[in-house]
DRENPA-3360 file (N, C-alpha, C; in nm, 2 decimals, always signed):
BEGIN
1 = MSAKLVTG = -0.62/+0.23/-3.86/-0.57/+0.26/-3.72/-0.42/+0.24/-3.71 ~ -0.35/+0.34/-3.65/-0.20/+0.34/-3.65/-0.15/+0.23/-3.56 ~ -0.02/+0.19/-3.59/+0.04/+0.09/-3.51/+0.07/+0.14/-3.36 ~ +0.09/+0.27/-3.35/+0.11/+0.33/-3.22/-0.01/+0.32/-3.13 ~ -0.13/+0.34/-3.20/-0.25/+0.34/-3.12/-0.28/+0.19/-3.08 ~ -0.26/+0.10/-3.17/-0.29/-0.04/-3.14/-0.20/-0.09/-3.03 ~ -0.07/-0.06/-3.04/+0.03/-0.11/-2.94/+0.00/-0.05/-2.81 ~ -0.02/+0.08/-2.81/-0.05/+0.15/-2.68/-0.17/+0.10/-2.61;
9 = AALTALFL = -0.28/+0.08/-2.70/-0.40/+0.03/-2.64/-0.39/-0.11/-2.58 ~ -0.31/-0.20/-2.65/-0.29/-0.33/-2.61/-0.21/-0.34/-2.48 ~ -0.10/-0.26/-2.47/-0.02/-0.26/-2.34/-0.11/-0.20/-2.23 ~ -0.18/-0.09/-2.25/-0.26/-0.03/-2.15/-0.37/-0.13/-2.10 ~ -0.44/-0.20/-2.20/-0.54/-0.30/-2.17/-0.49/-0.41/-2.09 ~ -0.36/-0.45/-2.12/-0.30/-0.56/-2.04/-0.29/-0.53/-1.90 ~ -0.24/-0.41/-1.86/-0.22/-0.37/-1.72/-0.35/-0.34/-1.66 ~ -0.45/-0.29/-1.73/-0.58/-0.27/-1.67/-0.65/-0.40/-1.64;
17 = AAAALSFL = -0.63/-0.50/-1.73/-0.69/-0.63/-1.70/-0.62/-0.70/-1.58 ~ -0.49/-0.68/-1.57/-0.42/-0.74/-1.46/-0.46/-0.68/-1.33 ~ -0.48/-0.54/-1.33/-0.53/-0.47/-1.21/-0.67/-0.52/-1.17 ~ -0.76/-0.53/-1.27/-0.89/-0.57/-1.25/-0.90/-0.72/-1.19 ~ -0.81/-0.80/-1.25/-0.81/-0.94/-1.21/-0.76/-0.96/-1.07 ~ -0.67/-0.86/-1.02/-0.62/-0.87/-0.89/-0.72/-0.86/-0.78 ~ -0.84/-0.80/-0.81/-0.95/-0.79/-0.72/-1.01/-0.92/-0.69 ~ -1.00/-1.01/-0.79/-1.06/-1.14/-0.77/-0.96/-1.25/-0.75;
25 = WTPGDVEA = -0.84/-1.25/-0.81/-0.75/-1.36/-0.80/-0.61/-1.31/-0.82 ~ -0.51/-1.36/-0.74/-0.37/-1.35/-0.77/-0.30/-1.48/-0.74 ~ -0.19/-1.51/-0.81/-0.13/-1.64/-0.79/-0.09/-1.67/-0.64 ~ -0.06/-1.56/-0.57/-0.02/-1.58/-0.42/-0.08/-1.47/-0.34 ~ -0.06/-1.48/-0.21/-0.11/-1.38/-0.12/+0.00/-1.28/-0.10 ~ -0.03/-1.15/-0.14/+0.07/-1.05/-0.14/+0.11/-1.01/+0.01 ~ +0.04/-1.05/+0.11/+0.07/-1.02/+0.24/+0.13/-1.13/+0.32 ~ +0.14/-1.25/+0.25/+0.19/-1.37/+0.32/+0.34/-1.38/+0.29;
33 = MNIAARLQ = +0.42/-1.39/+0.40/+0.57/-1.40/+0.38/+0.61/-1.55/+0.39 ~ +0.71/-1.58/+0.31/+0.76/-1.72/+0.31/+0.92/-1.71/+0.30 ~ +0.98/-1.69/+0.41/+1.13/-1.66/+0.41/+1.20/-1.78/+0.34 ~ +1.15/-1.90/+0.36/+1.22/-2.01/+0.30/+1.22/-2.01/+0.15 ~ +1.13/-1.93/+0.09/+1.12/-1.92/-0.06/+1.17/-1.79/-0.11 ~ +1.24/-1.71/-0.03/+1.28/-1.58/-0.07/+1.38/-1.58/-0.19 ~ +1.37/-1.47/-0.27/+1.46/-1.45/-0.38/+1.47/-1.56/-0.48 ~ +1.37/-1.64/-0.50/+1.37/-1.74/-0.60/+1.35/-1.69/-0.74;
41 = PPSRAHLL = +1.43/-1.74/-0.84/+1.42/-1.69/-0.97/+1.28/-1.74/-1.03 ~ +1.25/-1.68/-1.15/+1.12/-1.73/-1.21/+1.12/-1.88/-1.24 ~ +1.01/-1.94/-1.20/+0.99/-2.08/-1.22/+0.85/-2.11/-1.24 ~ +0.82/-2.24/-1.25/+0.68/-2.28/-1.28/+0.59/-2.25/-1.16 ~ +0.65/-2.26/-1.03/+0.57/-2.23/-0.91/+0.55/-2.08/-0.90 ~ +0.65/-2.00/-0.94/+0.64/-1.85/-0.93/+0.69/-1.80/-1.06 ~ +0.60/-1.76/-1.15/+0.63/-1.72/-1.29/+0.73/-1.61/-1.30 ~ +0.72/-1.52/-1.20/+0.82/-1.40/-1.20/+0.91/-1.41/-1.08;
49 = GTDHFGRD = +0.92/-1.52/-1.01/+1.00/-1.53/-0.90/+0.94/-1.48/-0.77 ~ +1.02/-1.47/-0.66/+0.98/-1.42/-0.54/+1.07/-1.30/-0.49 ~ +1.02/-1.22/-0.40/+1.10/-1.11/-0.35/+1.17/-1.15/-0.22 ~ +1.23/-1.05/-0.15/+1.31/-1.08/-0.03/+1.23/-1.13/+0.09 ~ +1.10/-1.12/+0.08/+1.01/-1.18/+0.18/+0.95/-1.31/+0.14 ~ +0.98/-1.36/+0.02/+0.92/-1.48/-0.03/+0.79/-1.46/-0.09 ~ +0.75/-1.34/-0.12/+0.62/-1.31/-0.18/+0.62/-1.33/-0.33 ~ +0.52/-1.37/-0.39/+0.51/-1.39/-0.54/+0.51/-1.26/-0.61;
57 = ILSMIMTG = +0.61/-1.24/-0.69/+0.63/-1.11/-0.76/+0.52/-1.08/-0.86 ~ +0.47/-1.18/-0.93/+0.36/-1.16/-1.02/+0.24/-1.11/-0.95 ~ +0.21/-1.16/-0.83/+0.10/-1.11/-0.75/+0.12/-0.97/-0.71 ~ +0.25/-0.93/-0.67/+0.28/-0.80/-0.63/+0.26/-0.70/-0.75 ~ +0.30/-0.75/-0.87/+0.29/-0.66/-0.99/+0.14/-0.64/-1.02 ~ +0.06/-0.74/-1.01/-0.08/-0.72/-1.04/-0.15/-0.63/-0.94 ~ -0.12/-0.65/-0.81/-0.18/-0.56/-0.71/-0.12/-0.42/-0.72 ~ +0.01/-0.41/-0.75/+0.07/-0.28/-0.76/+0.02/-0.20/-0.88;
65 = ARTSIAVA = -0.02/-0.27/-0.98/-0.08/-0.20/-1.10/-0.21/-0.14/-1.05 ~ -0.29/-0.21/-0.97/-0.41/-0.15/-0.92/-0.38/-0.02/-0.84 ~ -0.28/-0.02/-0.76/-0.25/+0.10/-0.68/-0.20/+0.21/-0.77 ~ -0.11/+0.18/-0.86/-0.06/+0.29/-0.95/-0.17/+0.35/-1.04 ~ -0.26/+0.26/-1.09/-0.36/+0.31/-1.18/-0.46/+0.39/-1.10 ~ -0.50/+0.35/-0.98/-0.60/+0.42/-0.90/-0.54/+0.56/-0.87 ~ -0.42/+0.56/-0.82/-0.36/+0.69/-0.78/-0.36/+0.79/-0.90 ~ -0.30/+0.74/-1.01/-0.29/+0.82/-1.13/-0.42/+0.87/-1.19;
73 = LVAVGIGM = -0.52/+0.77/-1.19/-0.65/+0.80/-1.25/-0.72/+0.91/-1.16 ~ -0.72/+0.90/-1.03/-0.79/+0.99/-0.95/-0.72/+1.13/-0.95 ~ -0.58/+1.13/-0.96/-0.51/+1.25/-0.97/-0.54/+1.32/-1.10 ~ -0.55/+1.25/-1.21/-0.58/+1.31/-1.34/-0.73/+1.37/-1.33 ~ -0.81/+1.29/-1.26/-0.95/+1.34/-1.25/-0.96/+1.47/-1.17 ~ -0.87/+1.48/-1.07/-0.87/+1.61/-0.99/-0.82/+1.72/-1.07 ~ -0.71/+1.69/-1.15/-0.65/+1.80/-1.23/-0.74/+1.84/-1.34 ~ -0.81/+1.75/-1.40/-0.91/+1.78/-1.51/-1.03/+1.85/-1.45;
81 = GAGVPLGL = -1.08/+1.80/-1.34/-1.20/+1.85/-1.28/-1.19/+1.99/-1.23 ~ -1.07/+2.03/-1.19/-1.04/+2.17/-1.14/-0.98/+2.25/-1.25 ~ -0.89/+2.20/-1.33/-0.82/+2.28/-1.43/-0.90/+2.32/-1.55 ~ -0.99/+2.23/-1.60/-1.07/+2.27/-1.71/-1.16/+2.38/-1.68 ~ -1.24/+2.38/-1.58/-1.33/+2.50/-1.55/-1.25/+2.63/-1.53 ~ -1.13/+2.62/-1.46/-1.05/+2.74/-1.45/-1.00/+2.79/-1.58 ~ -0.96/+2.70/-1.67/-0.91/+2.74/-1.80/-1.02/+2.80/-1.88 ~ -1.14/+2.74/-1.88/-1.26/+2.80/-1.95/-1.29/+2.94/-1.89;
89 = AAAARQGG = -1.29/+2.96/-1.76/-1.32/+3.09/-1.70/-1.21/+3.19/-1.74 ~ -1.09/+3.15/-1.74/-0.98/+3.24/-1.78/-0.99/+3.29/-1.92 ~ -1.03/+3.19/-2.01/-1.04/+3.23/-2.16/-1.16/+3.32/-2.18 ~ -1.27/+3.29/-2.10/-1.39/+3.38/-2.12/-1.36/+3.52/-2.07 ~ -1.27/+3.54/-1.98/-1.24/+3.67/-1.92/-1.10/+3.71/-1.96 ~ -1.06/+3.69/-2.08/-0.92/+3.71/-2.13/-0.88/+3.85/-2.10 ~ -0.77/+3.87/-2.03/-0.71/+4.00/-2.00/-0.77/+4.06/-1.88 ~ -0.87/+4.00/-1.82/-0.94/+4.06/-1.70/-0.86/+4.01/-1.57;
97 = WLDEIIMR = -0.92/+4.06/-1.46/-0.85/+4.02/-1.33/-0.86/+3.87/-1.30 ~ -0.97/+3.81/-1.34/-0.99/+3.66/-1.31/-0.89/+3.58/-1.39 ~ -0.87/+3.62/-1.52/-0.77/+3.55/-1.60/-0.63/+3.57/-1.54 ~ -0.60/+3.69/-1.49/-0.47/+3.72/-1.43/-0.44/+3.63/-1.31 ~ -0.55/+3.63/-1.22/-0.53/+3.55/-1.10/-0.51/+3.40/-1.12 ~ -0.59/+3.35/-1.22/-0.58/+3.21/-1.25/-0.44/+3.17/-1.31 ~ -0.39/+3.25/-1.40/-0.26/+3.23/-1.46/-0.15/+3.24/-1.36 ~ -0.15/+3.34/-1.27/-0.05/+3.36/-1.18/-0.05/+3.25/-1.07;
105 = ANDLIFAF = -0.17/+3.20/-1.04/-0.18/+3.08/-0.95/-0.12/+2.96/-1.01 ~ -0.14/+2.94/-1.14/-0.08/+2.83/-1.21/+0.07/+2.84/-1.21 ~ +0.12/+2.96/-1.23/+0.27/+2.98/-1.23/+0.32/+2.94/-1.09 ~ +0.25/+2.98/-0.99/+0.30/+2.94/-0.85/+0.30/+2.79/-0.83 ~ +0.20/+2.72/-0.88/+0.20/+2.58/-0.86/+0.31/+2.51/-0.94 ~ +0.33/+2.56/-1.06/+0.44/+2.51/-1.15/+0.58/+2.53/-1.09 ~ +0.59/+2.62/-1.00/+0.72/+2.65/-0.94/+0.76/+2.54/-0.84 ~ +0.66/+2.45/-0.80/+0.69/+2.35/-0.71/+0.66/+2.21/-0.77;
113 = PSLVIAIL = +0.76/+2.13/-0.80/+0.73/+1.99/-0.86/+0.64/+1.91/-0.76 ~ +0.58/+1.81/-0.82/+0.49/+1.72/-0.74/+0.56/+1.66/-0.62 ~ +0.68/+1.63/-0.64/+0.76/+1.57/-0.52/+0.77/+1.66/-0.41 ~ +0.80/+1.79/-0.44/+0.81/+1.89/-0.33/+0.67/+1.91/-0.27 ~ +0.57/+1.92/-0.35/+0.43/+1.93/-0.29/+0.40/+1.81/-0.20 ~ +0.44/+1.69/-0.25/+0.41/+1.57/-0.17/+0.49/+1.58/-0.04 ~ +0.61/+1.63/-0.04/+0.69/+1.64/+0.09/+0.62/+1.73/+0.18 ~ +0.57/+1.85/+0.13/+0.50/+1.94/+0.21/+0.37/+1.88/+0.27;
121 = ITAVFGPG = +0.29/+1.81/+0.19/+0.17/+1.75/+0.24/+0.20/+1.64/+0.34 ~ +0.31/+1.56/+0.31/+0.34/+1.45/+0.40/+0.39/+1.51/+0.54 ~ +0.46/+1.62/+0.54/+0.50/+1.68/+0.66/+0.39/+1.72/+0.75 ~ +0.27/+1.75/+0.69/+0.16/+1.79/+0.77/+0.07/+1.67/+0.80 ~ +0.04/+1.58/+0.70/-0.06/+1.48/+0.72/+0.00/+1.34/+0.72 ~ +0.13/+1.32/+0.69/+0.19/+1.19/+0.69/+0.18/+1.13/+0.56 ~ +0.27/+1.03/+0.53/+0.27/+0.96/+0.40/+0.15/+0.87/+0.37 ~ +0.12/+0.85/+0.25/+0.01/+0.76/+0.21/-0.03/+0.78/+0.07;
129 = AVNAIVAI = -0.11/+0.69/+0.02/-0.16/+0.70/-0.12/-0.25/+0.82/-0.14 ~ -0.33/+0.85/-0.04/-0.42/+0.97/-0.05/-0.34/+1.10/-0.07 ~ -0.24/+1.11/+0.01/-0.15/+1.23/+0.00/-0.08/+1.24/-0.14 ~ -0.04/+1.12/-0.19/+0.02/+1.11/-0.32/-0.08/+1.16/-0.43 ~ -0.21/+1.12/-0.41/-0.31/+1.16/-0.51/-0.33/+1.31/-0.51 ~ -0.33/+1.36/-0.39/-0.35/+1.51/-0.37/-0.23/+1.58/-0.44 ~ -0.11/+1.54/-0.41/+0.01/+1.61/-0.46/+0.01/+1.60/-0.61 ~ -0.01/+1.48/-0.67/-0.01/+1.47/-0.82/-0.13/+1.55/-0.88;
137 = GIFNVPVF = -0.25/+1.54/-0.81/-0.36/+1.61/-0.86/-0.34/+1.76/-0.87 ~ -0.28/+1.82/-0.76/-0.26/+1.96/-0.76/-0.17/+2.00/-0.87 ~ -0.07/+1.92/-0.90/+0.03/+1.95/-1.01/-0.04/+1.94/-1.14 ~ -0.14/+1.86/-1.16/-0.21/+1.85/-1.28/-0.31/+1.96/-1.31 ~ -0.35/+2.03/-1.21/-0.45/+2.14/-1.23/-0.40/+2.25/-1.33 ~ -0.28/+2.31/-1.31/-0.23/+2.41/-1.40/-0.21/+2.36/-1.54 ~ -0.17/+2.23/-1.55/-0.15/+2.17/-1.69/-0.28/+2.18/-1.77 ~ -0.39/+2.13/-1.71/-0.52/+2.13/-1.78/-0.57/+2.28/-1.79;
145 = ARLTRGAA = -0.55/+2.36/-1.69/-0.59/+2.50/-1.70/-0.53/+2.57/-1.82 ~ -0.40/+2.56/-1.83/-0.33/+2.63/-1.94/-0.37/+2.57/-2.07 ~ -0.38/+2.44/-2.08/-0.42/+2.38/-2.21/-0.56/+2.42/-2.25 ~ -0.65/+2.42/-2.16/-0.79/+2.46/-2.19/-0.80/+2.61/-2.22 ~ -0.73/+2.69/-2.15/-0.73/+2.84/-2.18/-0.68/+2.86/-2.32 ~ -0.56/+2.80/-2.35/-0.50/+2.83/-2.48/-0.59/+2.79/-2.60 ~ -0.65/+2.67/-2.58/-0.73/+2.62/-2.69/-0.86/+2.70/-2.70 ~ -0.92/+2.73/-2.58/-1.05/+2.80/-2.58/-1.04/+2.94/-2.64;
153 = LSLWRREF = -0.92/+3.01/-2.62/-0.90/+3.15/-2.67/-0.93/+3.15/-2.82 ~ -0.87/+3.06/-2.89/-0.89/+3.06/-3.04/-1.04/+3.03/-3.08 ~ -1.11/+2.95/-3.00/-1.25/+2.92/-3.03/-1.34/+3.04/-3.00 ~ -1.30/+3.13/-2.90/-1.39/+3.24/-2.88/-1.39/+3.34/-2.99 ~ -1.30/+3.33/-3.09/-1.30/+3.42/-3.20/-1.37/+3.36/-3.32 ~ -1.42/+3.24/-3.31/-1.48/+3.17/-3.42/-1.63/+3.23/-3.45 ~ -1.67/+3.21/-3.57/-1.80/+3.26/-3.61/-1.92/+3.20/-3.53 ~ -1.91/+3.07/-3.50/-2.03/+3.01/-3.43/-2.04/+3.06/-3.29;
161 = ILAARVAG = -1.93/+3.10/-3.23/-1.93/+3.16/-3.10/-2.00/+3.30/-3.10 ~ -1.96/+3.37/-3.21/-2.03/+3.51/-3.23/-2.18/+3.49/-3.25 ~ -2.22/+3.38/-3.32/-2.36/+3.36/-3.34/-2.43/+3.32/-3.21 ~ -2.36/+3.25/-3.13/-2.42/+3.21/-3.00/-2.44/+3.34/-2.91 ~ -2.35/+3.43/-2.92/-2.36/+3.55/-2.84/-2.48/+3.64/-2.90 ~ -2.49/+3.64/-3.03/-2.60/+3.72/-3.09/-2.73/+3.66/-3.05 ~ -2.73/+3.52/-3.03/-2.86/+3.45/-2.99/-2.89/+3.48/-2.84 ~ -2.80/+3.55/-2.77/-2.83/+3.58/-2.63/-2.79/+3.49/-2.53;
169 = KSTPRISA = -2.70/+3.39/-2.57/-2.65/+3.29/-2.47/-2.55/+3.36/-2.38 ~ -2.55/+3.32/-2.25/-2.46/+3.37/-2.15/-2.32/+3.31/-2.17 ~ -2.22/+3.37/-2.11/-2.08/+3.32/-2.13/-2.06/+3.18/-2.07 ~ -2.11/+3.16/-1.95/-2.10/+3.02/-1.90/-2.17/+2.92/-1.99 ~ -2.29/+2.95/-2.04/-2.36/+2.86/-2.13/-2.28/+2.83/-2.26 ~ -2.22/+2.94/-2.31/-2.14/+2.92/-2.44/-2.02/+2.83/-2.41 ~ -1.96/+2.85/-2.29/-1.84/+2.77/-2.25/-1.88/+2.62/-2.24 ~ -2.00/+2.59/-2.18/-2.04/+2.46/-2.16/-2.09/+2.39/-2.28;
177 = EHILPNLA = -2.17/+2.46/-2.37/-2.23/+2.40/-2.48/-2.15/+2.41/-2.61 ~ -2.06/+2.50/-2.62/-1.99/+2.52/-2.75/-1.84/+2.50/-2.74 ~ -1.78/+2.56/-2.63/-1.63/+2.56/-2.62/-1.59/+2.42/-2.57 ~ -1.64/+2.37/-2.46/-1.60/+2.25/-2.40/-1.61/+2.13/-2.50 ~ -1.72/+2.11/-2.57/-1.73/+1.99/-2.66/-1.62/+1.99/-2.77 ~ -1.58/+2.11/-2.81/-1.48/+2.12/-2.91/-1.34/+2.10/-2.86 ~ -1.33/+2.09/-2.72/-1.20/+2.07/-2.66/-1.19/+1.92/-2.61 ~ -1.29/+1.84/-2.63/-1.30/+1.71/-2.57/-1.18/+1.62/-2.62;
185 = NLLIVQGT = -1.16/+1.62/-2.75/-1.05/+1.54/-2.81/-0.91/+1.57/-2.75 ~ -0.89/+1.70/-2.74/-0.76/+1.75/-2.69/-0.75/+1.71/-2.55 ~ -0.85/+1.72/-2.47/-0.84/+1.69/-2.33/-0.83/+1.54/-2.31 ~ -0.88/+1.46/-2.39/-0.87/+1.31/-2.38/-0.72/+1.28/-2.41 ~ -0.66/+1.34/-2.51/-0.52/+1.31/-2.54/-0.43/+1.35/-2.42 ~ -0.45/+1.47/-2.37/-0.37/+1.52/-2.26/-0.39/+1.44/-2.14 ~ -0.52/+1.40/-2.11/-0.55/+1.31/-2.00/-0.47/+1.18/-2.00 ~ -0.46/+1.13/-2.12/-0.38/+1.00/-2.14/-0.23/+1.03/-2.10;
193 = IQFSLGIL = -0.18/+1.14/-2.15/-0.04/+1.17/-2.12/-0.02/+1.20/-1.97 ~ -0.11/+1.27/-1.91/-0.09/+1.30/-1.77/-0.11/+1.17/-1.69 ~ -0.19/+1.08/-1.74/-0.21/+0.95/-1.67/-0.07/+0.88/-1.67 ~ +0.00/+0.88/-1.78/+0.13/+0.81/-1.78/+0.23/+0.88/-1.68 ~ +0.22/+1.01/-1.68/+0.31/+1.09/-1.59/+0.27/+1.06/-1.44 ~ +0.14/+1.04/-1.42/+0.09/+1.01/-1.29/+0.14/+0.87/-1.24 ~ +0.15/+0.77/-1.33/+0.21/+0.65/-1.30/+0.36/+0.66/-1.25 ~ +0.43/+0.74/-1.33/+0.57/+0.77/-1.29/+0.58/+0.84/-1.16;
201 = AEAGLSYV = +0.50/+0.94/-1.14/+0.50/+1.02/-1.02/+0.47/+0.93/-0.90 ~ +0.37/+0.85/-0.91/+0.33/+0.76/-0.80/+0.45/+0.66/-0.77 ~ +0.51/+0.61/-0.87/+0.63/+0.52/-0.85/+0.74/+0.60/-0.78 ~ +0.76/+0.72/-0.82/+0.87/+0.80/-0.76/+0.84/+0.83/-0.62 ~ +0.72/+0.87/-0.59/+0.68/+0.90/-0.45/+0.69/+0.78/-0.36 ~ +0.64/+0.66/-0.41/+0.65/+0.54/-0.33/+0.80/+0.50/-0.31 ~ +0.88/+0.53/-0.41/+1.02/+0.49/-0.40/+1.09/+0.56/-0.28 ~ +1.05/+0.69/-0.26/+1.11/+0.76/-0.15/+1.03/+0.75/-0.02;
209 = GLGAQPPV = +0.92/+0.67/-0.02/+0.85/+0.64/+0.10/+0.73/+0.73/+0.12 ~ +0.69/+0.81/+0.02/+0.58/+0.91/+0.04/+0.45/+0.86/-0.02 ~ +0.45/+0.75/-0.09/+0.33/+0.70/-0.16/+0.26/+0.60/-0.07 ~ +0.20/+0.49/-0.14/+0.13/+0.39/-0.07/+0.22/+0.32/+0.03 ~ +0.16/+0.29/+0.15/+0.24/+0.24/+0.26/+0.21/+0.09/+0.27 ~ +0.31/+0.01/+0.32/+0.29/-0.13/+0.35/+0.17/-0.15/+0.43 ~ +0.09/-0.27/+0.41/+0.13/-0.38/+0.32/+0.07/-0.36/+0.18 ~ +0.03/-0.24/+0.14/-0.02/-0.22/+0.00/+0.09/-0.22/-0.10;
217 = PSWGRMLA = +0.09/-0.31/-0.19/+0.20/-0.32/-0.29/+0.21/-0.20/-0.38 ~ +0.33/-0.16/-0.41/+0.36/-0.05/-0.50/+0.48/-0.08/-0.58 ~ +0.47/-0.05/-0.71/+0.59/-0.07/-0.80/+0.71/+0.01/-0.75 ~ +0.69/+0.13/-0.71/+0.80/+0.22/-0.67/+0.87/+0.16/-0.55 ~ +0.79/+0.12/-0.45/+0.85/+0.06/-0.33/+0.92/-0.07/-0.35 ~ +0.86/-0.15/-0.45/+0.93/-0.27/-0.49/+1.07/-0.25/-0.54 ~ +1.09/-0.14/-0.62/+1.22/-0.10/-0.67/+1.31/-0.05/-0.55 ~ +1.25/+0.02/-0.46/+1.33/+0.07/-0.35/+1.38/-0.05/-0.26;
225 = DAQTMVAL = +1.29/-0.15/-0.24/+1.33/-0.26/-0.16/+1.43/-0.35/-0.23 ~ +1.43/-0.35/-0.37/+1.52/-0.43/-0.44/+1.66/-0.37/-0.47 ~ +1.68/-0.24/-0.44/+1.80/-0.18/-0.49/+1.93/-0.24/-0.43 ~ +1.92/-0.30/-0.31/+2.04/-0.36/-0.25/+2.05/-0.50/-0.28 ~ +1.96/-0.56/-0.37/+1.97/-0.70/-0.40/+1.99/-0.72/-0.55 ~ +2.02/-0.62/-0.62/+2.03/-0.63/-0.77/+2.14/-0.74/-0.81 ~ +2.25/-0.74/-0.74/+2.36/-0.83/-0.78/+2.32/-0.98/-0.74 ~ +2.24/-0.99/-0.63/+2.20/-1.12/-0.58/+2.08/-1.18/-0.66;
233 = APHVAIIP = +1.98/-1.10/-0.68/+1.86/-1.14/-0.75/+1.81/-1.03/-0.84 ~ +1.87/-1.01/-0.96/+1.84/-0.90/-1.04/+1.69/-0.89/-1.09 ~ +1.62/-1.01/-1.09/+1.48/-1.01/-1.13/+1.39/-0.93/-1.04 ~ +1.43/-0.92/-0.91/+1.35/-0.85/-0.81/+1.34/-0.70/-0.85 ~ +1.45/-0.64/-0.91/+1.44/-0.50/-0.96/+1.40/-0.49/-1.10 ~ +1.44/-0.58/-1.18/+1.41/-0.57/-1.33/+1.26/-0.57/-1.36 ~ +1.19/-0.67/-1.29/+1.05/-0.69/-1.32/+0.96/-0.57/-1.29 ~ +0.97/-0.51/-1.17/+0.89/-0.39/-1.14/+0.93/-0.27/-1.23;
241 = GLAIVLMV = +1.06/-0.26/-1.25/+1.11/-0.15/-1.34/+1.05/-0.17/-1.48 ~ +1.05/-0.29/-1.53/+1.00/-0.32/-1.66/+0.85/-0.29/-1.67 ~ +0.78/-0.32/-1.56/+0.63/-0.30/-1.55/+0.60/-0.15/-1.57 ~ +0.68/-0.07/-1.50/+0.67/+0.08/-1.51/+0.69/+0.13/-1.65 ~ +0.80/+0.08/-1.71/+0.84/+0.12/-1.84/+0.73/+0.08/-1.94 ~ +0.68/-0.04/-1.94/+0.58/-0.08/-2.03/+0.45/-0.01/-2.01 ~ +0.41/+0.02/-1.89/+0.28/+0.09/-1.86/+0.29/+0.23/-1.92 ~ +0.40/+0.30/-1.89/+0.42/+0.44/-1.93/+0.43/+0.44/-2.08;
249 = LGLNLLGD = +0.51/+0.34/-2.14/+0.52/+0.34/-2.29/+0.38/+0.32/-2.35 ~ +0.31/+0.23/-2.30/+0.17/+0.20/-2.36/+0.09/+0.32/-2.35 ~ +0.09/+0.40/-2.24/+0.00/+0.52/-2.23/+0.05/+0.63/-2.32 ~ +0.18/+0.64/-2.34/+0.24/+0.74/-2.43/+0.21/+0.71/-2.57 ~ +0.22/+0.58/-2.61/+0.18/+0.54/-2.75/+0.03/+0.56/-2.77 ~ -0.05/+0.53/-2.67/-0.19/+0.55/-2.68/-0.22/+0.70/-2.70 ~ -0.16/+0.78/-2.62/-0.18/+0.93/-2.63/-0.13/+0.98/-2.77 ~ -0.02/+0.94/-2.82/+0.03/+0.98/-2.95/-0.07/+0.93/-3.06;
257 = GLRDRFDP = -0.11/+0.81/-3.05/-0.20/+0.75/-3.15/-0.34/+0.83/-3.15 ~ -0.39/+0.86/-3.03/-0.51/+0.94/-3.02/-0.49/+1.08/-3.08 ~ -0.38/+1.14/-3.05/-0.35/+1.27/-3.11/-0.35/+1.27/-3.26 ~ -0.28/+1.17/-3.31/-0.27/+1.15/-3.46/-0.41/+1.13/-3.52 ~ -0.49/+1.06/-3.45/-0.63/+1.03/-3.50/-0.72/+1.15/-3.49 ~ -0.71/+1.23/-3.39/-0.80/+1.34/-3.36/-0.76/+1.47/-3.43 ~ -0.63/+1.49/-3.45/-0.58/+1.62/-3.50/-0.60/+1.63/-3.65 ~ -0.69/+1.72/-3.70/-0.71/+1.72/-3.84/-0.59/+1.76/-3.92;
265 = RLRERRA = -0.50/+1.84/-3.86/-0.38/+1.89/-3.94/-0.29/+1.77/-3.97 ~ -0.28/+1.67/-3.87/-0.20/+1.56/-3.89/-0.26/+1.46/-3.99 ~ -0.40/+1.46/-3.99/-0.47/+1.38/-4.09/-0.44/+1.43/-4.24 ~ -0.44/+1.57/-4.25/-0.42/+1.63/-4.38/-0.28/+1.60/-4.43 ~ -0.18/+1.60/-4.34/-0.04/+1.57/-4.38/-0.03/+1.43/-4.43 ~ -0.09/+1.33/-4.36/-0.09/+1.19/-4.40/-0.16/+1.17/-4.53 ~ -0.26/+1.25/-4.55/-0.34/+1.23/-4.68/-0.25/+1.29/-4.80;
% end
């Protein structure tokens, strides 16, 4: 097992455990303000210090992890749930009108970054975590659709697919029983990568006020609140920024490690 895979899995597991633990316990109440204890540096009472409202930063990081992971996970689920079937359908109808419609719709979505989509959604429905999920999820759809289509096209020319056609299996059945299982490893790796991008996107949307709204903690909003206090209490900005970096780094290392493990061409090169 590669060092990248182990390191990425360990970092990812650390934040997942912190998020899960926050449902049961946190060192302090993330909604309780204590102005007398504001901007305290890390100490025995507050391991990561306190913010400008006197809230325990470790508790905010733990609960913020829950928010970021939930938003990114659901957004990736939306992208994969919609993009994979569209990619399979486009590959099965290569060169046809369905393939053309799906690919041009993907191009249209790619023309608008997730932040722009979030602004459009927020203008209609207002800011919030749900709208952030929708915006990030919509942006993930063409990613998985293009990936699935590209990988599936090569599989449709393989001998076992021709054998399935001779056996009388329908196109949807071949896609479900033969194409999709052979794409599972690729989709898992891409899902891990999109998960890390979802964490970044959620932090960015929260930073500009379009993500999770108070009193729900969010790493991006913690950075936004701390930007005017960096000189006075640098830990208030450094800690949530470091949490984002470590979470994204862990997921990227995990994705690279899984790719190295699943890709037979990379295994042959190492051999």
